[in-house]
C-alpha positions, 0 to 999 in steps of 0.5 A: 338855490344858484347862480343862472351861469348864462346871466346871474340871476336867480335860482338857475333857472332863468332865460339868458338874454341878451348879448351873448358876449356880455353874457360870457364876459360876465362869466370870466369876470365872476371865474376871476373874481373866485381865482379860477386860473386860466391858461396863459395866452398873448394880449388879445382885444376882448373880442378875442378873449371872448372867443378863446373863453367860448372855446374851453370846457367852460365856455362852453359848457355855459354856451350849451347852458345857454342854449338848454334853457331857451329850449324851455320857453316856447317852442319857436327857440327850438332847432324843428319845424313847428308843430304846435298850433300857430296860435298857441305858439304866438301867445307864447312868444307875446306872453314874453316881452323879452323874446328879442333879448332872448332870442339874440343870446340864442343865435349866438351860442348855437353861432359860437357852437358851430350850430349855423343849421340850427339857428336859420330854423330857429330864426324862421320861425320867429319870423314865420310867428313875428313877422314884424319883430325884428326890428331891434339892433342887436337882433336883426345884427345877429340875426344877419350872421345867423342868415350869412353862417347857414347861407355859406354852408348852403354856397358851399355845397353847391359849389362842391355839388358842381366843382368850379376846378379839378381838385388840387390833389389830382392835378398834382400842386397848387396852379395859380391863376395869373392876374390881369397886368395891363399898361397905364397909358393903355388902359381908359376908363371906359374899358378898365369898367368893362373889363374889369368891375363888371365882371368883377375881376382884379387887374394890375395897372402897372405904372398906375400909381402914378395917377396918384402922384407923380412922384411917390411916398417916400419914408422921408416925405412921411417922416416930413409930414407925419412923422410926430404923429401917433399911430396905432400899429398892429401884428399877425394874431392866429387866434384873432377873431379881428379884421385879418387876423391882426390884432392891435400891438402899440402905440407910438409915433411914426417918427419911432416905427420907421426908425425900427423898420430901418434898422429891421426891428419892427419885427412884426408890427405893422402900420395898417389902414391908417388914415390918413385925411384923419390923421395926417392931411397934409400926406393926404393932400399929395394924393389924386384919385385915378381917373379909373376910380374918381366916380367914386359914390364915398367922395361926393358924400357932403363933407362930414358924412361918415365914409366921405374922407376916412380913405386913402388909408397908408400901409407900412411893413417889414418884411414877411408879415402877412395879413389872413384871409378875409374881405374888406370891409364892407365887401366894398371894390379897392384898388392899392397904390405900392409906392415902394417895397413888393408885396404877393397877392393870393385872391378867390373869386366873391362866388368861392369864398365859402370855399373858405370856410367863412365863419360868423361867429364873431362878427358879420366881417368872417374869419376863415377857419374850421373848428372841431368840436371831438363830442362828449356826453353830458346829463340834463334833460332836454332835445341835444342841440347836436341833432340827437333828438333820440337821446336825452343826453345834451352834447357838450365838445369836449375840447376845440381844435381849429384850422385855418382854410388856406388855398394853399394847403390844399391838402389839409383834411380838415378845409377839404373844399379848399382844394377845388377853389382857383386863385389868383395871385400876383405880385405888386412892386412900385408904381403899379396899381391893382383894382380888387373886386368887392368880395374877392377874400384875399391873403398878402405877404410883404416880400420885402419892406413896403410902403402902399397906400389903399383907397375904398371905392362905390363906383358908380356905373 
């Protein structure tokens, strides 16, 4: 009698249930206790380590087994249109008290196997049979990721059918549209709303940072007011599934980090999105809300409300450090004020996000990549989830290769859609304030050592 590799229970025929990452973690712990060797890799957060495991041969076998076992439960767990009488299917569902947990595990496995269309069809079947069942918090979260992933496929197909631009290969070189620049003294609030907020266009407001503070923040001021505060530094990591592909690096004091920065020993460490109201209220008190965004809904919430006082946040980093393509949390607008140094920003319009191949397998905050899954047949008696229903072979990828989508590499054959994007670019300098519309994918690179302040804003029309 074997143990189920998905849930660790019974004789190997049990159905997986619940968060697929919990199942992956259990399997990793059992493998570690058994002394199974694993390839060395960079230290990373638990979610990134679990995705690394999911991409290994053992991890993918676990995911495939998870899908195979759920297929035995009821017709709604298969990626095919319902054909049996609805009453019989509904009875099959209702007889299983943990169908929500089973569906959560199945959708999570399919997303990690890069099968969002299958996940969407299964989810639609389930919703058709039990329209009121999608009220469980964890299930709603993974269902939302399945819908986002499938929608991105549909939207990308629509964009490629009517591309927004001539492909870069035909243009011979990447062409960036410059971000509009305006002088702070010439931009009224009504013009800002009409030209940039409502049409969701970025803008660089020259000398706009002085609307936050008459004197821009310096390293000396930050050291004086926040030097003893402890901070969690970040560093870029190519295979991270965290927001902007940044991983926690080390704890230190602000003073220690600033000393490393001054002596060029900061390497790739980054003080990233450090909340000033939470960690250094004295520094936050020196910063005002610029007039163009003072109708922010978040700051008008009652004191103590979540996110009411989470921003502005501080960014300090050395030259060359960058954050990978990402979309800011909640898809809200935000602005960044440059206090010193220069940053290069590259954007896409929100509607072109699908051209970057957003991946929602680990989070509703996407990373942007294509995962290649070369397929090798593995014998088992069930329908293949990889659309080979005519055979009894269950197709399991033998290894995984990933390509990060980037408009700066338009000739990458694995990410051909990016060549149709229309990227925008700007360089922020000390004193500039940049408005970024909600939902805009962007990547940022420090051209020099930099200090910047950011604030998310939910603008009231």
